[in-house]
PDB file of N, CA, C and O in Angstrom:
ATOM      1  N   UNK A   1       0.846  -1.179   0.000  1.00  0.00           N
ATOM      2  CA  UNK A   1       0.000   0.000   0.000  1.00  0.00           C
ATOM      3  C   UNK A   1       0.891   1.243   0.000  1.00  0.00           C
ATOM      4  O   UNK A   1       1.948   1.278   0.631  1.00  0.00           O
ATOM      5  N   UNK A   2       0.438   2.237  -0.714  1.00  0.00           N
ATOM      6  CA  UNK A   2       1.102   3.539  -0.739  1.00  0.00           C
ATOM      7  C   UNK A   2       0.046   4.590  -0.421  1.00  0.00           C
ATOM      8  O   UNK A   2      -1.035   4.599  -1.010  1.00  0.00           O
ATOM      9  N   UNK A   3       0.370   5.468   0.511  1.00  0.00           N
ATOM     10  CA  UNK A   3      -0.569   6.510   0.909  1.00  0.00           C
ATOM     11  C   UNK A   3       0.123   7.867   0.869  1.00  0.00           C
ATOM     12  O   UNK A   3       1.221   8.029   1.402  1.00  0.00           O
ATOM     13  N   UNK A   4      -0.521   8.834   0.238  1.00  0.00           N
ATOM     14  CA  UNK A   4      -0.050  10.214   0.222  1.00  0.00           C
ATOM     15  C   UNK A   4      -1.043  11.044   1.011  1.00  0.00           C
ATOM     16  O   UNK A   4      -2.239  11.025   0.721  1.00  0.00           O
ATOM     17  N   UNK A   5      -0.559  11.773   2.004  1.00  0.00           N
ATOM     18  CA  UNK A   5      -1.405  12.624   2.839  1.00  0.00           C
ATOM     19  C   UNK A   5      -0.958  14.072   2.720  1.00  0.00           C
ATOM     20  O   UNK A   5       0.104  14.447   3.217  1.00  0.00           O
ATOM     21  N   UNK A   6      -1.786  14.890   2.052  1.00  0.00           N
ATOM     22  CA  UNK A   6      -1.544  16.329   1.907  1.00  0.00           C
ATOM     23  C   UNK A   6      -0.125  16.612   1.389  1.00  0.00           C
ATOM     24  O   UNK A   6       0.580  17.465   1.928  1.00  0.00           O
ATOM     25  N   UNK A   7       0.280  15.893   0.344  1.00  0.00           N
ATOM     26  CA  UNK A   7       1.642  15.976  -0.182  1.00  0.00           C
ATOM     27  C   UNK A   7       1.794  17.135  -1.162  1.00  0.00           C
ATOM     28  O   UNK A   7       1.009  17.281  -2.098  1.00  0.00           O
ATOM     29  N   UNK A   8       2.811  17.952  -0.932  1.00  0.00           N
ATOM     30  CA  UNK A   8       3.211  19.014  -1.855  1.00  0.00           C
ATOM     31  C   UNK A   8       4.684  18.808  -2.168  1.00  0.00           C
ATOM     32  O   UNK A   8       5.506  18.675  -1.261  1.00  0.00           O
ATOM     33  N   UNK A   9       5.016  18.782  -3.461  1.00  0.00           N
ATOM     34  CA  UNK A   9       6.397  18.591  -3.914  1.00  0.00           C
ATOM     35  C   UNK A   9       6.765  19.712  -4.877  1.00  0.00           C
ATOM     36  O   UNK A   9       5.909  20.278  -5.557  1.00  0.00           O
ATOM     37  N   UNK A  10       8.049  20.015  -4.917  1.00  0.00           N
ATOM     38  CA  UNK A  10       8.573  21.024  -5.836  1.00  0.00           C
ATOM     39  C   UNK A  10       9.643  20.388  -6.713  1.00  0.00           C
ATOM     40  O   UNK A  10      10.364  19.490  -6.278  1.00  0.00           O
ATOM     41  N   UNK A  11       9.738  20.857  -7.942  1.00  0.00           N
ATOM     42  CA  UNK A  11      10.802  20.391  -8.834  1.00  0.00           C
ATOM     43  C   UNK A  11      12.129  20.966  -8.385  1.00  0.00           C
ATOM     44  O   UNK A  11      12.209  22.130  -7.991  1.00  0.00           O
ATOM     45  N   UNK A  12      13.167  20.154  -8.445  1.00  0.00           N
ATOM     46  CA  UNK A  12      14.517  20.660  -8.221  1.00  0.00           C
ATOM     47  C   UNK A  12      14.908  21.493  -9.426  1.00  0.00           C
ATOM     48  O   UNK A  12      14.280  21.389 -10.480  1.00  0.00           O
ATOM     49  N   UNK A  13      15.930  22.313  -9.289  1.00  0.00           N
ATOM     50  CA  UNK A  13      16.386  23.121 -10.419  1.00  0.00           C
ATOM     51  C   UNK A  13      16.764  22.228 -11.587  1.00  0.00           C
ATOM     52  O   UNK A  13      17.425  21.204 -11.416  1.00  0.00           O
ATOM     53  N   UNK A  14      16.332  22.632 -12.780  1.00  0.00           N
ATOM     54  CA  UNK A  14      16.705  21.900 -13.979  1.00  0.00           C
ATOM     55  C   UNK A  14      15.835  20.702 -14.294  1.00  0.00           C
ATOM     56  O   UNK A  14      16.025  20.075 -15.336  1.00  0.00           O
ATOM     57  N   UNK A  15      14.864  20.352 -13.416  1.00  0.00           N
ATOM     58  CA  UNK A  15      14.034  19.184 -13.678  1.00  0.00           C
ATOM     59  C   UNK A  15      12.698  19.522 -14.298  1.00  0.00           C
ATOM     60  O   UNK A  15      12.108  18.676 -14.972  1.00  0.00           O
ATOM     61  N   UNK A  16      12.196  20.737 -14.093  1.00  0.00           N
ATOM     62  CA  UNK A  16      10.835  21.071 -14.495  1.00  0.00           C
ATOM     63  C   UNK A  16      10.563  20.917 -15.970  1.00  0.00           C
ATOM     64  O   UNK A  16       9.656  20.177 -16.352  1.00  0.00           O
ATOM     65  N   UNK A  17      11.308  21.583 -16.798  1.00  0.00           N
ATOM     66  CA  UNK A  17      11.191  21.435 -18.231  1.00  0.00           C
ATOM     67  C   UNK A  17       9.979  22.083 -18.865  1.00  0.00           C
ATOM     68  O   UNK A  17       9.993  22.316 -20.073  1.00  0.00           O
ATOM     69  N   UNK A  18       8.931  22.386 -18.117  1.00  0.00           N
ATOM     70  CA  UNK A  18       7.721  22.974 -18.667  1.00  0.00           C
ATOM     71  C   UNK A  18       7.745  24.468 -18.372  1.00  0.00           C
ATOM     72  O   UNK A  18       7.955  24.886 -17.234  1.00  0.00           O
ATOM     73  N   UNK A  19       7.526  25.266 -19.417  1.00  0.00           N
ATOM     74  CA  UNK A  19       7.640  26.719 -19.269  1.00  0.00           C
ATOM     75  C   UNK A  19       6.501  27.334 -18.464  1.00  0.00           C
ATOM     76  O   UNK A  19       6.685  28.379 -17.841  1.00  0.00           O
ATOM     77  N   UNK A  20       5.317  26.699 -18.465  1.00  0.00           N
ATOM     78  CA  UNK A  20       4.171  27.316 -17.809  1.00  0.00           C
ATOM     79  C   UNK A  20       3.841  26.673 -16.463  1.00  0.00           C
ATOM     80  O   UNK A  20       2.677  26.659 -16.061  1.00  0.00           O
ATOM     81  N   UNK A  21       4.853  26.137 -15.752  1.00  0.00           N
ATOM     82  CA  UNK A  21       4.600  25.550 -14.435  1.00  0.00           C
ATOM     83  C   UNK A  21       4.274  26.641 -13.439  1.00  0.00           C
ATOM     84  O   UNK A  21       4.747  27.771 -13.561  1.00  0.00           O
ATOM     85  N   UNK A  22       3.472  26.300 -12.461  1.00  0.00           N
ATOM     86  CA  UNK A  22       3.095  27.258 -11.428  1.00  0.00           C
ATOM     87  C   UNK A  22       4.272  27.472 -10.483  1.00  0.00           C
ATOM     88  O   UNK A  22       4.935  26.515 -10.084  1.00  0.00           O
ATOM     89  N   UNK A  23       4.524  28.703 -10.134  1.00  0.00           N
ATOM     90  CA  UNK A  23       5.639  29.050  -9.250  1.00  0.00           C
ATOM     91  C   UNK A  23       5.083  29.422  -7.880  1.00  0.00           C
ATOM     92  O   UNK A  23       4.164  30.235  -7.773  1.00  0.00           O
ATOM     93  N   UNK A  24       5.642  28.827  -6.843  1.00  0.00           N
ATOM     94  CA  UNK A  24       5.228  29.103  -5.476  1.00  0.00           C
ATOM     95  C   UNK A  24       6.487  29.380  -4.663  1.00  0.00           C
ATOM     96  O   UNK A  24       7.332  28.498  -4.511  1.00  0.00           O
ATOM     97  N   UNK A  25       6.618  30.579  -4.145  1.00  0.00           N
ATOM     98  CA  UNK A  25       7.811  30.978  -3.386  1.00  0.00           C
ATOM     99  C   UNK A  25       9.085  30.767  -4.209  1.00  0.00           C
ATOM    100  O   UNK A  25      10.080  30.263  -3.690  1.00  0.00           O
ATOM    101  N   UNK A  26       9.059  31.144  -5.471  1.00  0.00           N
ATOM    102  CA  UNK A  26      10.197  31.060  -6.392  1.00  0.00           C
ATOM    103  C   UNK A  26      10.620  29.623  -6.716  1.00  0.00           C
ATOM    104  O   UNK A  26      11.729  29.411  -7.208  1.00  0.00           O
ATOM    105  N   UNK A  27       9.765  28.637  -6.452  1.00  0.00           N
ATOM    106  CA  UNK A  27      10.046  27.247  -6.807  1.00  0.00           C
ATOM    107  C   UNK A  27       8.898  26.724  -7.657  1.00  0.00           C
ATOM    108  O   UNK A  27       7.748  27.119  -7.464  1.00  0.00           O
ATOM    109  N   UNK A  28       9.207  25.835  -8.597  1.00  0.00           N
ATOM    110  CA  UNK A  28       8.186  25.278  -9.474  1.00  0.00           C
ATOM    111  C   UNK A  28       7.442  24.156  -8.743  1.00  0.00           C
ATOM    112  O   UNK A  28       8.055  23.192  -8.284  1.00  0.00           O
ATOM    113  N   UNK A  29       6.131  24.287  -8.640  1.00  0.00           N
ATOM    114  CA  UNK A  29       5.302  23.299  -7.956  1.00  0.00           C
ATOM    115  C   UNK A  29       5.135  22.077  -8.857  1.00  0.00           C
ATOM    116  O   UNK A  29       4.750  22.202 -10.019  1.00  0.00           O
ATOM    117  N   UNK A  30       5.426  20.903  -8.317  1.00  0.00           N
ATOM    118  CA  UNK A  30       5.232  19.651  -9.049  1.00  0.00           C
ATOM    119  C   UNK A  30       3.892  19.023  -8.665  1.00  0.00           C
ATOM    120  O   UNK A  30       3.135  18.592  -9.535  1.00  0.00           O
ATOM    121  N   UNK A  31       3.603  18.971  -7.380  1.00  0.00           N
ATOM    122  CA  UNK A  31       2.339  18.446  -6.861  1.00  0.00           C
ATOM    123  C   UNK A  31       1.889  19.347  -5.716  1.00  0.00           C
ATOM    124  O   UNK A  31       2.712  19.867  -4.964  1.00  0.00           O
ATOM    125  N   UNK A  32       0.577  19.527  -5.591  1.00  0.00           N
ATOM    126  CA  UNK A  32       0.074  20.373  -4.508  1.00  0.00           C
ATOM    127  C   UNK A  32      -1.079  19.680  -3.793  1.00  0.00           C
ATOM    128  O   UNK A  32      -2.090  19.345  -4.410  1.00  0.00           O
ATOM    129  N   UNK A  33      -0.918  19.465  -2.481  1.00  0.00           N
ATOM    130  CA  UNK A  33      -1.957  18.948  -1.587  1.00  0.00           C
ATOM    131  C   UNK A  33      -2.616  17.676  -2.127  1.00  0.00           C
ATOM    132  O   UNK A  33      -3.839  17.615  -2.260  1.00  0.00           O
ATOM    133  N   UNK A  34      -1.804  16.665  -2.435  1.00  0.00           N
ATOM    134  CA  UNK A  34      -2.311  15.409  -2.983  1.00  0.00           C
ATOM    135  C   UNK A  34      -2.639  14.442  -1.857  1.00  0.00           C
ATOM    136  O   UNK A  34      -1.827  14.225  -0.958  1.00  0.00           O
ATOM    137  N   UNK A  35      -3.834  13.862  -1.911  1.00  0.00           N
ATOM    138  CA  UNK A  35      -4.262  12.804  -1.002  1.00  0.00           C
ATOM    139  C   UNK A  35      -4.630  11.601  -1.871  1.00  0.00           C
ATOM    140  O   UNK A  35      -5.490  11.696  -2.747  1.00  0.00           O
ATOM    141  N   UNK A  36      -3.971  10.473  -1.620  1.00  0.00           N
ATOM    142  CA  UNK A  36      -4.161   9.304  -2.467  1.00  0.00           C
ATOM    143  C   UNK A  36      -3.815   8.052  -1.682  1.00  0.00           C
ATOM    144  O   UNK A  36      -2.873   8.048  -0.890  1.00  0.00           O
ATOM    145  N   UNK A  37      -4.578   6.991  -1.902  1.00  0.00           N
ATOM    146  CA  UNK A  37      -4.292   5.707  -1.282  1.00  0.00           C
ATOM    147  C   UNK A  37      -4.364   4.633  -2.359  1.00  0.00           C
ATOM    148  O   UNK A  37      -5.402   4.452  -2.997  1.00  0.00           O
ATOM    149  N   UNK A  38      -3.259   3.921  -2.558  1.00  0.00           N
ATOM    150  CA  UNK A  38      -3.196   2.846  -3.548  1.00  0.00           C
ATOM    151  C   UNK A  38      -3.023   1.528  -2.813  1.00  0.00           C
ATOM    152  O   UNK A  38      -2.126   1.381  -1.983  1.00  0.00           O
ATOM    153  N   UNK A  39      -3.894   0.567  -3.127  1.00  0.00           N
ATOM    154  CA  UNK A  39      -3.858  -0.717  -2.440  1.00  0.00           C
ATOM    155  C   UNK A  39      -3.206  -1.780  -3.312  1.00  0.00           C
ATOM    156  O   UNK A  39      -3.244  -1.709  -4.541  1.00  0.00           O
ATOM    157  N   UNK A  40      -2.618  -2.750  -2.665  1.00  0.00           N
ATOM    158  CA  UNK A  40      -1.974  -3.871  -3.351  1.00  0.00           C
ATOM    159  C   UNK A  40      -3.020  -4.655  -4.152  1.00  0.00           C
ATOM    160  O   UNK A  40      -4.162  -4.817  -3.722  1.00  0.00           O
ATOM    161  N   UNK A  41      -2.602  -5.133  -5.317  1.00  0.00           N
ATOM    162  CA  UNK A  41      -3.430  -5.944  -6.212  1.00  0.00           C
ATOM    163  C   UNK A  41      -4.617  -5.191  -6.803  1.00  0.00           C
ATOM    164  O   UNK A  41      -5.592  -5.817  -7.218  1.00  0.00           O
ATOM    165  N   UNK A  42      -4.558  -3.883  -6.849  1.00  0.00           N
ATOM    166  CA  UNK A  42      -5.563  -3.082  -7.530  1.00  0.00           C
ATOM    167  C   UNK A  42      -4.905  -2.364  -8.695  1.00  0.00           C
ATOM    168  O   UNK A  42      -3.810  -1.821  -8.553  1.00  0.00           O
ATOM    169  N   UNK A  43      -5.561  -2.359  -9.835  1.00  0.00           N
ATOM    170  CA  UNK A  43      -5.049  -1.685 -11.024  1.00  0.00           C
ATOM    171  C   UNK A  43      -5.457  -0.215 -10.975  1.00  0.00           C
ATOM    172  O   UNK A  43      -6.627   0.114 -10.781  1.00  0.00           O
ATOM    173  N   UNK A  44      -4.471   0.660 -11.153  1.00  0.00           N
ATOM    174  CA  UNK A  44      -4.723   2.094 -11.105  1.00  0.00           C
ATOM    175  C   UNK A  44      -4.171   2.741 -12.363  1.00  0.00           C
ATOM    176  O   UNK A  44      -3.034   2.473 -12.752  1.00  0.00           O
ATOM    177  N   UNK A  45      -4.958   3.585 -12.999  1.00  0.00           N
ATOM    178  CA  UNK A  45      -4.529   4.331 -14.175  1.00  0.00           C
ATOM    179  C   UNK A  45      -4.281   5.776 -13.782  1.00  0.00           C
ATOM    180  O   UNK A  45      -5.035   6.357 -13.001  1.00  0.00           O
ATOM    181  N   UNK A  46      -3.222   6.347 -14.325  1.00  0.00           N
ATOM    182  CA  UNK A  46      -2.935   7.763 -14.109  1.00  0.00           C
ATOM    183  C   UNK A  46      -3.005   8.425 -15.477  1.00  0.00           C
ATOM    184  O   UNK A  46      -2.143   8.203 -16.327  1.00  0.00           O
ATOM    185  N   UNK A  47      -4.027   9.234 -15.684  1.00  0.00           N
ATOM    186  CA  UNK A  47      -4.245   9.882 -16.976  1.00  0.00           C
ATOM    187  C   UNK A  47      -4.458  11.376 -16.763  1.00  0.00           C
ATOM    188  O   UNK A  47      -4.844  11.816 -15.680  1.00  0.00           O
ATOM    189  N   UNK A  48      -4.199  12.140 -17.810  1.00  0.00           N
ATOM    190  CA  UNK A  48      -4.422  13.575 -17.732  1.00  0.00           C
ATOM    191  C   UNK A  48      -3.724  14.297 -18.862  1.00  0.00           C
ATOM    192  O   UNK A  48      -3.006  13.694 -19.660  1.00  0.00           O
ATOM    193  N   UNK A  49      -3.942  15.577 -18.916  1.00  0.00           N
ATOM    194  CA  UNK A  49      -3.364  16.421 -19.961  1.00  0.00           C
ATOM    195  C   UNK A  49      -1.858  16.566 -19.765  1.00  0.00           C
ATOM    196  O   UNK A  49      -1.326  16.284 -18.691  1.00  0.00           O
ATOM    197  N   UNK A  50      -1.195  17.004 -20.806  1.00  0.00           N
ATOM    198  CA  UNK A  50       0.238  17.255 -20.753  1.00  0.00           C
ATOM    199  C   UNK A  50       0.524  18.307 -19.686  1.00  0.00           C
ATOM    200  O   UNK A  50      -0.121  19.355 -19.654  1.00  0.00           O
ATOM    201  N   UNK A  51       1.485  18.029 -18.817  1.00  0.00           N
ATOM    202  CA  UNK A  51       1.897  18.992 -17.801  1.00  0.00           C
ATOM    203  C   UNK A  51       1.030  19.050 -16.564  1.00  0.00           C
ATOM    204  O   UNK A  51       1.183  19.965 -15.755  1.00  0.00           O
ATOM    205  N   UNK A  52       0.109  18.088 -16.388  1.00  0.00           N
ATOM    206  CA  UNK A  52      -0.798  18.159 -15.228  1.00  0.00           C
ATOM    207  C   UNK A  52      -0.235  17.495 -13.980  1.00  0.00           C
ATOM    208  O   UNK A  52      -0.825  17.624 -12.907  1.00  0.00           O
ATOM    209  N   UNK A  53       0.911  16.774 -14.087  1.00  0.00           N
ATOM    210  CA  UNK A  53       1.530  16.197 -12.902  1.00  0.00           C
ATOM    211  C   UNK A  53       1.591  14.683 -12.859  1.00  0.00           C
ATOM    212  O   UNK A  53       1.902  14.111 -11.814  1.00  0.00           O
ATOM    213  N   UNK A  54       1.300  14.018 -13.968  1.00  0.00           N
ATOM    214  CA  UNK A  54       1.338  12.550 -13.991  1.00  0.00           C
ATOM    215  C   UNK A  54       2.731  12.029 -13.666  1.00  0.00           C
ATOM    216  O   UNK A  54       2.880  11.157 -12.809  1.00  0.00           O
ATOM    217  N   UNK A  55       3.736  12.544 -14.330  1.00  0.00           N
ATOM    218  CA  UNK A  55       5.120  12.101 -14.086  1.00  0.00           C
ATOM    219  C   UNK A  55       5.571  12.472 -12.687  1.00  0.00           C
ATOM    220  O   UNK A  55       6.258  11.686 -12.035  1.00  0.00           O
ATOM    221  N   UNK A  56       5.201  13.646 -12.213  1.00  0.00           N
ATOM    222  CA  UNK A  56       5.565  14.066 -10.866  1.00  0.00           C
ATOM    223  C   UNK A  56       4.971  13.105  -9.835  1.00  0.00           C
ATOM    224  O   UNK A  56       5.635  12.747  -8.862  1.00  0.00           O
ATOM    225  N   UNK A  57       3.725  12.692 -10.047  1.00  0.00           N
ATOM    226  CA  UNK A  57       3.085  11.745  -9.140  1.00  0.00           C
ATOM    227  C   UNK A  57       3.832  10.414  -9.137  1.00  0.00           C
ATOM    228  O   UNK A  57       4.073   9.841  -8.075  1.00  0.00           O
ATOM    229  N   UNK A  58       4.198   9.921 -10.314  1.00  0.00           N
ATOM    230  CA  UNK A  58       4.944   8.660 -10.388  1.00  0.00           C
ATOM    231  C   UNK A  58       6.316   8.786  -9.731  1.00  0.00           C
ATOM    232  O   UNK A  58       6.757   7.868  -9.040  1.00  0.00           O
ATOM    233  N   UNK A  59       6.989   9.908  -9.938  1.00  0.00           N
ATOM    234  CA  UNK A  59       8.280  10.139  -9.265  1.00  0.00           C
ATOM    235  C   UNK A  59       8.111  10.139  -7.747  1.00  0.00           C
ATOM    236  O   UNK A  59       8.931   9.570  -7.026  1.00  0.00           O
ATOM    237  N   UNK A  60       7.050  10.773  -7.267  1.00  0.00           N
ATOM    238  CA  UNK A  60       6.804  10.808  -5.829  1.00  0.00           C
ATOM    239  C   UNK A  60       6.491   9.412  -5.288  1.00  0.00           C
ATOM    240  O   UNK A  60       6.974   9.038  -4.220  1.00  0.00           O
ATOM    241  N   UNK A  61       5.691   8.648  -6.017  1.00  0.00           N
ATOM    242  CA  UNK A  61       5.370   7.286  -5.586  1.00  0.00           C
ATOM    243  C   UNK A  61       6.615   6.411  -5.516  1.00  0.00           C
ATOM    244  O   UNK A  61       6.731   5.551  -4.643  1.00  0.00           O
ATOM    245  N   UNK A  62       7.545   6.636  -6.438  1.00  0.00           N
ATOM    246  CA  UNK A  62       8.776   5.838  -6.485  1.00  0.00           C
ATOM    247  C   UNK A  62       9.840   6.347  -5.522  1.00  0.00           C
ATOM    248  O   UNK A  62      10.876   5.703  -5.352  1.00  0.00           O
ATOM    249  N   UNK A  63       9.602   7.488  -4.891  1.00  0.00           N
ATOM    250  CA  UNK A  63      10.578   8.036  -3.958  1.00  0.00           C
ATOM    251  C   UNK A  63      11.634   8.904  -4.604  1.00  0.00           C
ATOM    252  O   UNK A  63      12.619   9.263  -3.958  1.00  0.00           O
ATOM    253  N   UNK A  64      11.450   9.246  -5.865  1.00  0.00           N
ATOM    254  CA  UNK A  64      12.399  10.087  -6.590  1.00  0.00           C
ATOM    255  C   UNK A  64      12.109  11.571  -6.439  1.00  0.00           C
ATOM    256  O   UNK A  64      12.989  12.398  -6.676  1.00  0.00           O
ATOM    257  N   UNK A  65      10.897  11.918  -6.051  1.00  0.00           N
ATOM    258  CA  UNK A  65      10.497  13.305  -5.822  1.00  0.00           C
ATOM    259  C   UNK A  65      10.025  13.385  -4.376  1.00  0.00           C
ATOM    260  O   UNK A  65       8.953  12.882  -4.040  1.00  0.00           O
ATOM    261  N   UNK A  66      10.815  14.007  -3.532  1.00  0.00           N
ATOM    262  CA  UNK A  66      10.536  14.028  -2.096  1.00  0.00           C
ATOM    263  C   UNK A  66       9.527  15.122  -1.749  1.00  0.00           C
ATOM    264  O   UNK A  66       9.556  16.206  -2.332  1.00  0.00           O
ATOM    265  N   UNK A  67       8.638  14.837  -0.801  1.00  0.00           N
ATOM    266  CA  UNK A  67       7.642  15.839  -0.417  1.00  0.00           C
ATOM    267  C   UNK A  67       8.254  16.960   0.415  1.00  0.00           C
ATOM    268  O   UNK A  67       9.098  16.721   1.278  1.00  0.00           O
ATOM    269  N   UNK A  68       7.815  18.178   0.145  1.00  0.00           N
ATOM    270  CA  UNK A  68       8.211  19.337   0.941  1.00  0.00           C
ATOM    271  C   UNK A  68       7.256  19.471   2.130  1.00  0.00           C
ATOM    272  O   UNK A  68       7.654  19.883   3.220  1.00  0.00           O
ATOM    273  N   UNK A  69       6.001  19.119   1.902  1.00  0.00           N
ATOM    274  CA  UNK A  69       4.964  19.115   2.937  1.00  0.00           C
ATOM    275  C   UNK A  69       4.207  17.806   2.810  1.00  0.00           C
ATOM    276  O   UNK A  69       4.177  17.211   1.733  1.00  0.00           O
ATOM    277  N   UNK A  70       3.601  17.352   3.887  1.00  0.00           N
ATOM    278  CA  UNK A  70       2.815  16.132   3.865  1.00  0.00           C
ATOM    279  C   UNK A  70       3.679  14.898   4.076  1.00  0.00           C
ATOM    280  O   UNK A  70       4.864  14.995   4.393  1.00  0.00           O
ATOM    281  N   UNK A  71       3.060  13.736   3.893  1.00  0.00           N
ATOM    282  CA  UNK A  71       3.745  12.485   4.175  1.00  0.00           C
ATOM    283  C   UNK A  71       3.371  11.427   3.147  1.00  0.00           C
ATOM    284  O   UNK A  71       2.212  11.303   2.753  1.00  0.00           O
ATOM    285  N   UNK A  72       4.388  10.660   2.718  1.00  0.00           N
ATOM    286  CA  UNK A  72       4.181   9.512   1.845  1.00  0.00           C
ATOM    287  C   UNK A  72       4.538   8.266   2.640  1.00  0.00           C
ATOM    288  O   UNK A  72       5.654   8.149   3.146  1.00  0.00           O
ATOM    289  N   UNK A  73       3.596   7.334   2.751  1.00  0.00           N
ATOM    290  CA  UNK A  73       3.808   6.087   3.467  1.00  0.00           C
ATOM    291  C   UNK A  73       3.816   4.947   2.462  1.00  0.00           C
ATOM    292  O   UNK A  73       2.871   4.775   1.693  1.00  0.00           O
ATOM    293  N   UNK A  74       4.894   4.172   2.478  1.00  0.00           N
ATOM    294  CA  UNK A  74       5.032   3.031   1.561  1.00  0.00           C
ATOM    295  C   UNK A  74       5.170   1.755   2.380  1.00  0.00           C
ATOM    296  O   UNK A  74       5.944   1.710   3.336  1.00  0.00           O
ATOM    297  N   UNK A  75       4.428   0.727   2.012  1.00  0.00           N
ATOM    298  CA  UNK A  75       4.569  -0.558   2.701  1.00  0.00           C
ATOM    299  C   UNK A  75       4.738  -1.656   1.650  1.00  0.00           C
ATOM    300  O   UNK A  75       3.845  -2.473   1.427  1.00  0.00           O
ATOM    301  N   UNK A  76       5.902  -1.648   1.016  1.00  0.00           N
ATOM    302  CA  UNK A  76       6.233  -2.675   0.034  1.00  0.00           C
ATOM    303  C   UNK A  76       7.719  -2.961   0.115  1.00  0.00           C
ATOM    304  O   UNK A  76       8.496  -2.142   0.607  1.00  0.00           O
ATOM    305  N   UNK A  77       8.108  -4.132  -0.373  1.00  0.00           N
ATOM    306  CA  UNK A  77       9.532  -4.482  -0.340  1.00  0.00           C
ATOM    307  C   UNK A  77      10.207  -4.225  -1.688  1.00  0.00           C
ATOM    308  O   UNK A  77      11.415  -3.991  -1.738  1.00  0.00           O
ATOM    309  N   UNK A  78       9.446  -4.266  -2.771  1.00  0.00           N
ATOM    310  CA  UNK A  78      10.006  -3.978  -4.096  1.00  0.00           C
ATOM    311  C   UNK A  78       9.017  -3.133  -4.885  1.00  0.00           C
ATOM    312  O   UNK A  78       7.818  -3.115  -4.605  1.00  0.00           O
ATOM    313  N   UNK A  79       9.550  -2.439  -5.872  1.00  0.00           N
ATOM    314  CA  UNK A  79       8.724  -1.601  -6.734  1.00  0.00           C
ATOM    315  C   UNK A  79       9.259  -1.710  -8.152  1.00  0.00           C
ATOM    316  O   UNK A  79      10.469  -1.630  -8.364  1.00  0.00           O
ATOM    317  N   UNK A  80       8.381  -1.889  -9.119  1.00  0.00           N
ATOM    318  CA  UNK A  80       8.772  -1.937 -10.528  1.00  0.00           C
ATOM    319  C   UNK A  80       8.092  -0.790 -11.263  1.00  0.00           C
ATOM    320  O   UNK A  80       6.938  -0.459 -10.994  1.00  0.00           O
ATOM    321  N   UNK A  81       8.822  -0.196 -12.188  1.00  0.00           N
ATOM    322  CA  UNK A  81       8.293   0.908 -12.986  1.00  0.00           C
ATOM    323  C   UNK A  81       8.678   0.658 -14.428  1.00  0.00           C
ATOM    324  O   UNK A  81       9.859   0.494 -14.735  1.00  0.00           O
ATOM    325  N   UNK A  82       7.702   0.625 -15.318  1.00  0.00           N
ATOM    326  CA  UNK A  82       7.954   0.423 -16.748  1.00  0.00           C
ATOM    327  C   UNK A  82       7.488   1.674 -17.486  1.00  0.00           C
ATOM    328  O   UNK A  82       6.288   1.905 -17.640  1.00  0.00           O
ATOM    329  N   UNK A  83       8.440   2.471 -17.938  1.00  0.00           N
ATOM    330  CA  UNK A  83       8.112   3.712 -18.645  1.00  0.00           C
ATOM    331  C   UNK A  83       7.616   3.406 -20.051  1.00  0.00           C
ATOM    332  O   UNK A  83       8.006   2.408 -20.656  1.00  0.00           O
ATOM    333  N   UNK A  84       6.771   4.258 -20.550  1.00  0.00           N
ATOM    334  CA  UNK A  84       6.280   4.123 -21.913  1.00  0.00           C
ATOM    335  C   UNK A  84       7.041   5.105 -22.785  1.00  0.00           C
ATOM    336  O   UNK A  84       6.891   6.319 -22.640  1.00  0.00           O
ATOM    337  N   UNK A  85       7.853   4.584 -23.687  1.00  0.00           N
ATOM    338  CA  UNK A  85       8.626   5.423 -24.603  1.00  0.00           C
ATOM    339  C   UNK A  85       8.112   5.228 -26.023  1.00  0.00           C
ATOM    340  O   UNK A  85       8.250   4.143 -26.586  1.00  0.00           O
ATOM    341  N   UNK A  86       7.524   6.265 -26.605  1.00  0.00           N
ATOM    342  CA  UNK A  86       7.001   6.113 -27.966  1.00  0.00           C
ATOM    343  C   UNK A  86       8.135   6.069 -28.997  1.00  0.00           C
ATOM    344  O   UNK A  86       9.145   6.759 -28.851  1.00  0.00           O
ATOM    345  N   UNK A  87       7.958   5.266 -30.021  1.00  0.00           N
ATOM    346  CA  UNK A  87       8.891   5.276 -31.129  1.00  0.00           C
ATOM    347  C   UNK A  87       8.130   5.005 -32.413  1.00  0.00           C
ATOM    348  O   UNK A  87       7.119   4.304 -32.415  1.00  0.00           O
ATOM    349  N   UNK A  88       8.621   5.561 -33.487  1.00  0.00           N
ATOM    350  CA  UNK A  88       8.017   5.383 -34.790  1.00  0.00           C
ATOM    351  C   UNK A  88       9.009   4.658 -35.673  1.00  0.00           C
ATOM    352  O   UNK A  88      10.150   5.092 -35.831  1.00  0.00           O
ATOM    353  N   UNK A  89       8.573   3.558 -36.245  1.00  0.00           N
ATOM    354  CA  UNK A  89       9.442   2.769 -37.114  1.00  0.00           C
ATOM    355  C   UNK A  89       9.545   3.463 -38.472  1.00  0.00           C
ATOM    356  O   UNK A  89       8.532   3.829 -39.068  1.00  0.00           O
ATOM    357  N   UNK A  90      10.766   3.637 -38.949  1.00  0.00           N
ATOM    358  CA  UNK A  90      10.996   4.254 -40.239  1.00  0.00           C
ATOM    359  C   UNK A  90      10.976   3.159 -41.312  1.00  0.00           C
ATOM    360  O   UNK A  90      11.905   2.358 -41.409  1.00  0.00           O
ATOM    361  N   UNK A  91       9.950   3.137 -42.080  1.00  0.00           N
ATOM    362  CA  UNK A  91       9.839   2.115 -43.133  1.00  0.00           C
ATOM    363  C   UNK A  91       8.463   1.457 -43.098  1.00  0.00           C
ATOM    364  O   UNK A  91       7.536   1.921 -42.435  1.00  0.00           O
ATOM    365  N   UNK A  92       8.374   0.369 -43.832  1.00  0.00           N
ATOM    366  CA  UNK A  92       7.077  -0.317 -43.898  1.00  0.00           C
ATOM    367  C   UNK A  92       7.145  -1.651 -43.182  1.00  0.00           C
ATOM    368  O   UNK A  92       6.150  -2.375 -43.130  1.00  0.00           O
TER     369      UNK A  92
END
């Protein structure tokens, strides 16, 4: 199980990449006041528009984006992440 309680995260310098990110106290906000509970053996989809925080949420779940406020509780021994990388084959 993974639980996020009132989690707010900010991008480190050089990670944001999006020009229109919201700025809070001179830092780019990645996630703001997120509350989420994910249970084992349940399928969860993360969908949304470009720049809405999908990648930031996945980084936070994986422990790569640390919360500035709030708490992330993880109760697992291993975690797997399979990124989706689009590619177009040149030819027929």
